[in-house]
C-alpha positions in Angstrom: -16.5 17.6 7.5 -18.1 17.9 4.1 -21.9 18.6 4.2 -24.2 15.9 3.0 -25.5 16.9 -0.4 -28.8 15.4 -1.6 -28.5 17.2 -4.9 -25.6 17.4 -7.3 -23.1 20.2 -6.7 -21.6 21.8 -9.8 -18.6 24.0 -9.2 -18.6 25.6 -12.7 -20.7 25.1 -15.8 -17.6 25.2 -18.0 -14.5 23.1 -17.8 -11.0 24.5 -17.7 -7.9 22.3 -17.9 -4.5 22.9 -16.4 -1.5 20.7 -16.8 1.7 20.8 -14.7 4.0 17.9 -15.3 2.0 14.7 -14.7 -0.7 16.5 -12.7 -3.9 17.7 -14.2 -6.9 19.6 -12.8 -10.4 20.3 -13.9 -12.6 23.0 -12.5 -15.8 21.0 -13.2 -16.6 18.6 -10.4 -19.7 17.0 -9.0 -20.1 15.8 -5.5 -22.4 12.9 -4.8 -23.7 11.4 -1.4 -21.3 8.7 -0.3 -24.0 6.1 -0.4 -24.3 6.6 -4.2 -20.7 6.8 -5.3 -20.6 3.3 -6.9 -24.0 3.8 -8.8 -23.7 3.3 -12.5 -20.2 1.8 -12.3 -21.1 -1.2 -14.5 -22.4 1.1 -17.3 -19.2 3.1 -17.2 -17.0 0.0 -17.4 -19.0 -1.4 -20.4 -19.1 1.9 -22.3 -16.5 3.0 -24.9 -13.9 5.6 -23.9 -11.5 7.5 -26.2 -8.4 7.6 -23.9 -8.8 4.3 -22.0 -10.6 1.1 -21.7 -11.4 -1.4 -18.9 -10.2 -5.0 -19.1 -12.6 -7.8 -19.1 -14.0 -8.7 -15.7 -13.3 -5.3 -14.0 -15.9 -4.4 -11.4 -16.1 -1.5 -8.9 -17.7 -1.7 -5.5 -16.7 -1.1 -1.9 -17.5 0.6 1.3 -19.5 3.8 1.4 -18.2 4.6 4.9 -15.7 7.2 3.7 -13.4 9.0 6.2 -10.4 11.2 6.1 -7.6 9.7 8.2 -5.2 11.6 10.3 -2.0 9.6 11.0 1.4 10.5 12.5 4.8 9.3 13.4 5.4 9.0 17.2 8.8 9.2 18.9 9.0 6.1 21.1 10.2 6.1 24.6 12.4 3.2 25.8 9.2 1.7 27.4 7.5 1.9 24.0 10.4 0.1 22.3 10.2 -2.8 24.7 6.4 -3.0 24.6 6.2 -2.9 20.8 9.3 -5.0 20.3 8.0 -7.7 22.6 4.7 -7.8 20.7 6.6 -8.5 17.5 8.7 -11.2 19.1 5.7 -12.9 20.7 3.9 -12.9 17.3 7.1 -14.4 15.7 8.3 -16.9 18.2 5.3 -17.8 20.3 6.1 -20.0 23.3 9.9 -20.1 22.5 10.2 -16.3 23.1 12.8 -15.6 25.7 12.6 -12.1 27.2 16.2 -12.3 28.3 17.3 -12.2 24.7 15.9 -8.7 24.1 18.1 -5.6 24.1 18.0 -1.9 23.2 20.6 -0.7 20.7 21.8 2.9 21.2 23.7 5.2 18.8 27.5 5.2 19.0 27.5 8.9 18.7 24.7 9.6 21.2 24.2 7.1 24.0 20.8 8.6 24.7 19.5 8.0 21.2 17.7 4.7 20.7 18.2 3.1 17.3 16.2 -0.1 17.7 14.8 -2.9 19.9 16.6 -6.1 19.0 16.1 -9.8 19.6 18.6 -12.5 18.6 18.5 -16.2 19.3 20.9 -17.9 16.9 19.4 -17.6 13.4 16.1 -16.1 14.8 16.1 -12.4 14.6 13.7 -9.5 15.1 13.9 -5.7 15.4 11.7 -2.8 15.9 13.3 0.3 14.3 13.3 3.9 15.2 11.7 4.8 11.9 8.5 3.0 12.8 9.3 -0.1 10.8 9.8 -3.7 12.0 11.0 -7.0 10.8 11.5 -10.5 12.1 13.1 -13.6 10.6 12.8 -17.1 12.0 15.9 -18.2 10.1 18.7 -16.3 8.3 17.5 -14.9 4.9 13.8 -15.6 5.5 13.0 -12.0 4.7 14.8 -11.8 1.3 12.5 -10.4 -1.3 14.9 -9.7 -4.2 16.0 -12.8 -6.0 18.5 -11.8 -8.7 22.0 -13.0 -9.6 25.0 -10.7 -10.2 23.9 -10.1 -13.8 20.4 -9.0 -12.6 18.8 -12.2 -13.9 15.9 -13.6 -11.9 16.4 -16.6 -9.8 12.6 -17.1 -9.3 11.1 -20.2 -10.9 7.6 -21.5 -11.3 6.1 -18.3 -10.1 2.3 -18.3 -9.4 0.6 -15.0 -8.7 -2.9 -14.8 -7.1 -4.9 -11.8 -6.0 -7.3 -11.7 -3.0 -10.3 -11.8 -5.3 -9.1 -14.9 -7.2 -10.0 -18.5 -6.4 -7.8 -19.3 -3.4 -8.9 -22.9 -2.9 -5.9 -24.4 -4.7 -3.1 -26.3 -3.0 -0.2 -24.3 -1.8 3.0 -26.5 -1.8 5.7 -25.2 0.5 9.1 -26.6 1.7 7.7 -27.4 5.1 4.2 -28.7 4.2 1.1 -28.2 2.1 -1.9 -26.0 2.7 -4.3 -23.9 0.6 -3.9 -20.3 -0.3 -7.1 -19.5 1.6 -5.9 -21.2 4.8 -2.6 -19.4 4.6 -4.4 -16.1 4.0 -6.3 -16.7 7.3 -3.0 -17.4 9.1 -1.4 -14.1 7.9 -4.6 -12.1 8.6 -4.8 -13.5 12.2 -1.1 -12.6 12.9 -1.6 -9.1 11.6 -4.9 -8.2 13.3 -4.5 -10.1 16.5 -0.8 -10.8 17.4 0.3 -7.5 15.8 -2.8 -5.5 16.6 -0.7 -2.9 18.4 0.6 -1.8 15.0 -2.8 -2.1 13.1 -5.8 -1.1 15.3 -8.2 0.6 14.5 -7.2 -0.1 10.9 -7.3 -3.6 9.5 -4.5 -5.4 7.6 -5.6 -7.6 4.7 -3.6 -9.9 2.4 -4.1 -8.9 -1.2 -1.4 -10.6 -3.3 0.1 -14.1 -3.0 3.2 -15.2 -5.0 4.2 -18.8 -4.6 7.7 -19.4 -6.1 10.8 -21.6 -6.2 14.1 -20.0 -5.4 17.4 -21.6 -4.5 15.4 -24.9 -4.6 13.1 -23.8 -1.9 9.3 -23.5 -2.3 8.1 -20.4 -0.6 5.3 -17.8 -0.6 5.4 -14.0 -0.5 2.3 -12.3 0.7 1.6 -8.6 0.5 -0.8 -6.9 2.9 -2.5 -3.5 2.8 -4.3 -1.6 5.5 -8.0 -0.5 5.4 -10.2 1.7 7.4 -14.0 1.0 7.6 -13.6 -1.2 4.5 -11.8 1.4 2.4 -8.2 0.5 1.5 -5.3 2.8 2.5 -2.9 3.3 -0.4 -0.4 0.4 -0.7 1.6 1.0 -3.8 4.7 3.2 -4.4 4.3 5.6 -7.3 6.5 7.5 -9.6 7.5 11.1 -8.8 4.8 13.6 -9.1 6.3 16.1 -11.5 5.6 19.8 -11.1 7.4 23.1 -11.6 7.6 24.0 -7.9 9.4 20.7 -7.2 11.8 21.2 -10.0 12.7 24.7 -8.9 13.1 23.8 -5.2 14.9 20.4 -5.5 11.9 18.5 -4.1 10.1 15.3 -5.0 6.6 14.2 -4.2 5.0 10.8 -4.4 2.0 8.9 -2.9 3.1 7.4 0.5 1.9 3.8 1.0 1.1 1.9 4.1 1.8 -1.8 3.7 3.4 -5.0 5.1 4.6 -8.3 3.6 5.5 -11.8 4.7 7.8 -14.5 3.3 7.5 -18.2 4.4 8.2 -21.8 3.5 5.9 -23.0 6.3 2.2 -23.5 6.0 1.2 -22.4 9.5 3.2 -19.2 10.1 5.1 -16.4 8.4 8.8 -17.1 8.6 9.5 -13.4 8.0 7.3 -10.4 8.6 8.2 -6.9 7.3 6.4 -3.6 7.9 7.5 -0.2 6.7 6.2 3.3 7.3 4.0 2.3 10.2 2.2 5.4 11.4 -0.1 5.8 14.4 -3.8 6.5 14.1 -4.8 9.9 15.5 -8.4 10.5 14.3 -10.9 10.1 11.5 -13.4 12.5 10.0 -16.5 11.4 8.1 -16.8 12.4 4.5 -20.5 12.6 3.4 -20.1 13.5 -0.2 -17.4 13.1 -2.9 -16.9 12.5 -6.6 -18.5 9.2 -7.7 -16.8 6.6 -9.8 -19.0 7.6 -12.7 -18.0 11.2 -12.5 -14.3 10.4 -11.9 -14.3 8.4 -15.2 -16.1 11.3 -16.9 -13.3 13.6 -15.7 -10.7 11.2 -17.3 -12.8 11.1 -20.5 -12.6 14.9 -20.7 -9.0 15.5 -19.6 -6.8 12.6 -20.7 -5.1 12.8 -24.0 -7.2 10.9 -26.6 -4.2 8.7 -27.7 -3.4 7.5 -24.1 -5.0 4.1 -24.7 -4.6 3.0 -21.1 -6.1 -0.4 -20.1 -7.4 -0.4 -16.5 -7.3 -3.8 -14.9 -8.6 -2.7 -11.5 -10.3 0.3 -10.0 -11.0 1.2 -6.4 -11.5 4.0 -3.9 -8.5 4.3 -1.6 -7.2 6.7 1.1 -4.0 8.4 -0.2 -1.5 10.8 1.0 1.1 12.8 -1.0 4.5 13.2 0.7 7.1 15.8 -0.4 10.8 15.6 0.5 14.2 16.5 -0.7 14.9 15.1 -4.1 18.2 13.3 -3.1 16.4 11.1 -0.6 14.8 7.8 -1.5 11.3 6.8 -0.4 13.0 4.7 2.3 15.1 7.6 3.5 12.4 10.3 4.0 12.7 12.9 6.7 11.0 11.7 9.9 8.7 14.4 11.4 7.2 13.3 14.6 3.7 14.4 15.8 3.0 16.1 12.4 -0.5 15.2 11.1 -0.4 13.1 7.9 -3.8 13.2 6.0 -5.1 10.3 4.0 -8.0 11.4 1.8 -10.1 9.5 -0.8 -8.8 9.0 -4.4 -10.2 6.9 -7.2 -7.3 4.8 -8.4 -7.3 3.3 -11.9 -4.6 0.7 -12.1 -2.9 0.2 -15.5 -2.2 -3.3 -16.9 1.1 -4.9 -16.0 2.7 -8.2 -16.8 2.8 -10.6 -13.8 5.0 -13.0 -15.9 7.9 -10.6 -15.7 8.3 -10.6 -11.9 12.0 -10.5 -10.7 11.5 -8.5 -7.5 8.7 -9.6 -5.2 8.2 -6.2 -3.7 7.7 -4.6 -7.1 5.1 -7.2 -7.9 2.5 -5.0 -6.2 3.7 -1.7 -7.8 1.4 -0.5 -10.6 1.3 2.4 -12.9 -1.9 4.2 -12.2 -4.2 7.2 -13.0 -5.6 8.8 -9.8 -8.4 11.2 -9.3 -8.7 13.1 -6.1 -12.3 12.3 -5.0 -12.7 15.7 -3.3 -11.1 18.1 -5.8 -11.0 16.2 -9.2 -7.2 16.7 -9.6 -5.7 14.0 -11.8 -2.3 12.3 -11.4 -0.9 10.2 -14.2 1.8 8.0 -12.6 3.6 5.7 -15.0 6.3 3.5 -13.4 8.3 3.2 -16.7 9.2 6.9 -16.5 7.1 7.9 -19.5 4.7 10.8 -19.5 
């Protein structure tokens, strides 16, 4: 636990700057009591900066109850598979759930190795996977999130994107009925935090992005959810590879590992598909009493970013993040599963870079941003551009 600091703590009076790939570090950091980390944010946003600017309307606020999270992957027993699988099915199918339609699928090569819990009832389908992910579909194809033809052209039409802090009172028109975005948000939140609480508690799952669209002549909505702990979001966006010399020499790759869920539906009162990946189990939390404030994180960027960067930040927040390192040939969906190994999520200031919502062709990537991140405990900077540029 970091000690509470009533006074500012200066590591060094001079600044040294090291660059390794897209990672930067500064020896000059200031730690501030957690209660004061948002102080002066408006002044920072409204001031000129040489390497970046803030878009109109950007504000920064949030919880001052900051914690380090310890999460882990757990190896499920057969009993766990049934318990967690049935919880998913009850959330999906309600009173129509039939326990006799559940089964455990074993590996062909090893009859003692459980691959997944499975539920099938005609077109209704659900599974809880061995890699701590789950999915259900109330009809075939309900979970599709990539709408492109063979030439890679988007099949999405009339796309409307709303964020959680937008006005959600507008009418949401879906194939199976009308509602409002706000009412639908409550439906999804209730499913995540009550019906699926086994996968969420003591964290909370919160919808943050809503994309209403037409595809194949069907009006539907995609909703992205992120986790939070004591009001602080847990990282929910994939990032580009963190480039550094050690990784290049050893055939490794590193990236920030998100926790998120999403839903797809054409019904106003339920999610017709629910998908969760990378669901880790909560182990413990540790209070953080002092960290780098937003004002000082922006000052670090002022000092360290190249003056011609010209980034436009459209959103800024403190989030709990974890860097994952694995073999370079694996994709983020194929990472090595290590059970009962502590995974730490610690606070970072994330400065999200402007993106074009009008160019969405893949619903999952709609919530993937380029970003600049500052480790709120060490001052280390990560410049993570999704277009591959440095």
